[in-house]
N, C-alpha and C positions, 0 to 999 in steps of 0.2 A: 357592487363593483365586478367585473371579470376577474377571475382570477387565473395570475402570469407567471410562468418562471421565467429566471432568465435566461435559460435558452430554449426557451419553446417557437416551433418554427425550425429549430435549425435539424438536419437530416444528415447523420452523421455513418458514415460503411464501416463495420468494423468487422477487419480480418485478421482482427487480434488474438493471438491466444497465449495458456497460462496463466499466469498472474498478469506483468508488466501490462500491456495493453488494455485488456478489457478491465484493471481497476479505473485505466483510464476513461474508457467509455462506459463506466458505471457511477463516476462520478457526474460526468455531461449528460448523463441520463436522468439520474435524480434531481437535474436543477432542469431539465423538462426536453431536454433532444431529443429526436426519436432513433433510435440505436435501432441499427439494421448488422445482426451478427450475420455475415456471410463465412459460411462454414463449409471443407471439403466433405466428399462423397460418405464417409465413415467419421464427420465432427474433428472438431477442434481434440490436442490429446489429452486433454481434461477430461472430458464427458465420459470416456469409458477406461481408464488408467485402472480402475480397483476391478479386480476380478469381479465379473457379475453380469447383468444386463441391464441397472438400475444406474442412471448419472451419478456421478460422483457428488458426495455432498461440499465440495470442492468448487464444482461445475454451478451448482445451485448460489451457494456464494456470492460467487462472484458477475452472475449474467441475469439477475431478477429486472422481469420488466423492459426485456432487451424483444424483438422481434427476432427469428432465424432464417436464413433463406441457403439453402442449399445450391451450390454451384462449385460448376467446374470450371476454374481459369486457365486452364494447362487446352481447352478446346477453343477454338477459334471465334465457334459460334457463344459458348459463356463467357469468355473474355468482351465479344459486343456488346452481351447484355449486361455485364460490370460497367463498359464504357459509359452506356446508357442509361447505368442508373448514375454514375458519377459526374454525370450533365444537370442532374437534377438534385442532385447535391450538395452538404457545405464540406463537410470532411472525411478524408478517409486515413485509419487508425491503422498501422500495421506493425508489427516486431519480428518479422522475417528475420530469419540467419542474411546478414550483408551481401544484397547484390541479387536476393530472391526477386525481389518486383522488376529487378531489370531482363532478369529469365524470364518472366513473364508477360515481355515488351510494355509492363505496368509502368514505367518510372512517372519520377515529376513530371516529365516535357512531356508525356502522352497523355498524362491525366490531366494538364492544362491549356490542351487544345482540346479536349471534350469538355472543358468548362474552366474558366480562367480567373475564377473566382473560389477554385476547390483549395482547400488545405490536408497537405499529404502531415501527415504529424506519425512521424518515426520511431519508435523504441529502438533504442540501440544497448548495445552491451558495454562496447567500450570508446571511447572518447576519441574526434574526429582526427585529431591528431595525434593519437599515441600511436606505438608500435603494433599496436591489440585491434586496429580500426575491425581490419575485414576479419577477426577472430570470433566464433561463435562465443556466446555465453549464456550463462544461465547465472541464477541468485548468488549458488556457493561457489560458480566460481570469481564474483566479482567482487565476494567477501574476500576469496582470498587475494585479489592484488590491489586491493581498496587499506587493508590493513584491519579491517572489521576483525579477520580470524583469528590475526595475530595479536589484536587486544581483546579476544573474549577469551577467557578462562582465568585459571590461578596461576602464578609464575611459575608451578615446578610445574606445570602439566603442559599438555600439547597445546597447538590453536587451538583453536574449536568453533564452530560460526554458530552464529548466533539465534538464537534459537526461532524470531521470525524471520519471515523472506525482507527482509529491508531494504534489498536490494532491488528486487523487484518493485515494492512498494511506492518507494521513495520517488522509481522512475517513472509509475505512472503518475505518481502525484504532479511530479513536476511535469509529465509530458502534459497533463489538461491544463496545468496553466500555460505551458506556451500554445496549446492551443484557444483559451479564453483568449491571451496578448494576440493572437493572429486573428481571432475571428474582430477585434476591436480595430484592429490596423488597417481592415478588411474596410471599415466603413470609412477610414480619409481615404485607401487608396484603390479601392474599388477590386483586387487586386489578391488571389489569395497566396500562398509559400507556402515552401517545404520547411518543417520543424523538426526538430529530432533532439534528443533527450537522450543522453548515456547514463546508464545504471551506474556508471565507474563515476559520474559525474555529481549524478544528484545525492551518491548514498556521503560524497569523501565529507561533505562539510559537517555530518553528526558527528567526526571523528573530532571534533576541535577540541575537545579537555584533554584527549589522548597526545592529538599534535602540539595544542600548548605545552604539556608538559615536558613531551621531548623538547623541545626547544629550549624553554626554560629552565633546563635542568642539565642543558647540552649532552644530551642522549643518555645519562647518566641512567633515568628514573625507566624502571622493568614496563615491558609491554604492557605485561597480564595484571591486571592489578583484583581479577575475582571481582566480587561485589562493592571493591572500595574505590573510590571515583578514581575515573580515569587518568585525572593527573597527576594523581596525590595531592592535592593543595586542600581537603576539604576533608576536614573528623570531627567529630561521628561521621561516619557515612559508610554505612554497611548495614549488612540481616545480621536481624541476632532474634535468638533461641527463644522464644514463649513456652509457656506450660503447653499448650497446644500447636504450637507450630513454629512459624518464623514473622518477624516483622521488620521493617527496613526505614532505619530511622535515618537522617543529616542533621545537621547542622551548619546553614548555610553564614549564620552569622553569630555574632558576641552572644545578643539577645537569644538567639537559640541556646545555644549552649549554657548560657546562663538559666535560662527555665530549666531545661533538663538536667543540670546540678540540683537546682529545688527542688524536685520532682525525685533523683534519686536519693533526699536528702543529705546531699554531700557541700557544704557549705565550704567544706573546706579546699576543693578541687573549685566553685565558684572564683572564691578569692586568693588560688593559688598563682603566682605571677610566672609558673612555670608550663601555666593552660590559655593566660591572660590573651592570644591572639592566634590566626588559623597557623601561620609557621611553629608556634608553640607547640600544640596541640601535635599537628601535621608529625612532627619530632616524637612524639609520646603514642603514636597512633597504636602501636600493640599492645598499652597498658589501657591505654583509655575502652581499646573495644570489649577487652577485658573485663573491666569495670560496670560498660555499659551491660555485657552481655551478663553478668550476674544480678544486675538487676533486674533486668528484661525478665531473666527465666524465672522468678518467682511469681510470676503474673501471667494473667490467658489475654492472646490477642488484641481480645475486645476493649481490655482494663486498660493496657496500654495503650493502644491506638487514642482510647476515649480522655484517657490522662493529656496524653500531646497534645493532642487535636488543641482541648480545649486549652493548653500554655502556649499554643500558637507555633510551635515544633512540627515541620513538615515528618510526616510519617505515613506509613500504610501496611496492612494486613498484608502476606504474601499469599495468594490465593491459586488455589489450581484450577486449571480446566474445567472439574464440575461446578466447584464453588462460583466462578464466572459465569458459567450456560444454566446456576438457580439464582444467579444474581440480575440487577437492575439495566447491564447490555442487554440482555433480554428481553423484546418485547415489543407490541406496536410501533412504540416510538422510540424502542432502544437501536443499540448497531448493529444488534441481530437479529432480525425481524421473523419471526415462525410464517410461514406461508403451506398451502395445499400446492404439491405440486403436483406431476404428470400422475392419471391414478388416482387421485385424492392422498398419497403418499405423503406425510409431513415433512415436510424441509425449510431451511433455512434461508435468508438471504441478507447483503451486510445491510446497512440504512447508509446515512449519509453524514461524515462529519463534519461538511457546512452547511452555514445554520445561518440563513439571508431573510431579514425580515419581510422585503416583500416577494421570495420565491419556496412560496411552500413547501413539502415536504411532500412525494409522490406517496400515494397509498404504495407497498410492498404487493410486488406483484412476483409471482413463480417463475423461476429459470425455464427460456421456453425448451420443447422436445426439436431434434435434430429436424431443420428444413419444414417447421410447424405449420410459419408465416409464407413463406413461395409461393403460394398461389394468389396471396392477399397481395403480397408485395408487386408481381410480375401482373396483375389486374389493376392496381389502384395506381400504380408508379410509374408502369410504361406501358397502360392497352391495350395489352393482350386478352385475347377471349381465349374461354377454358378449351376450344382447341387444339391451341397456338402450346399453353399451355401442357394439355397430355402430351403433346408434339414430342416438347422437352424432354419431358419426364420419358417418353418411350427411349429417346437417345442418349439417355442417362444425362442429361446437361445439368439439370436441375433435380 
């Protein structure tokens, strides 16, 4: 049987940059779409943001397997070439500052004139109905306005950004979902459409525990709870010391709590009505955290995790980045895949978290050099000959 993937035959013109849009197109590409990354002459910002001439690891991670076309969209001829590509494509993805496509005379109405089936997918910072809709946004600013920073850190410390770029990647994931929905709807209507996803909207549901805690308590709970449950509704729920590091442990159910008590040899706690329900345990949170920490501090991480897992109690060792890069997430079928980049230098690209039984994963490929596929794309997709490509290069259009 011929191997096919979910988005085989779909052509995506990727105008996006940094993390939000490139993650959307990475996911589409890993399901079979052909991704043509269209960049300005100096490349997108993430390529060279570290001092030096070698492209950054961040660019490598998010752009594996894409094709790179260098194109000046501000030049009328470059714009004309782009619209010719649009006429033969399925999706355009962008996450420019608000109004950028309109200033380039490449808004959705113009794209739809070139191809009524085109889907324009726009990654935005703020929701269209919010006062900030026209403001520029980055992951940090979205964390600031959505409550992510206010709910991250300890109560006696300033608001802290989340370590991961949660707004960028939640936004990119939701944008990919919107593209998939629009492609499906096109099979019914025969038309494309403009889809938008605001990072502000995409990240807000992840605050469910904190928002619920705020509502349920009438606004009396602290916003920042450190490593404790965001709504302070679960206990034990924390990061506890081991003899060689740290372990995250949580007891979501009474059964988890009873199992933990048996492991700690604390039958007195298991049978004590003062700890018999989630609210009762939450009321004694400081005391219980101290008790659990006394037990974990006597054991190493592996011993704690082994015993808790065997008893069915949710837990995990807290791993640093060196541990992660030396662990099972890295490998040919992992989420972080080793490849050989330009000049045969070692690099990594992200794998896909989307697992479809009938859409096998693509082999990992390195991120492209800037403009690496320019001639291939112009010749194969637009039918230009070598002399025309040379002329475009000479005029600094490609």
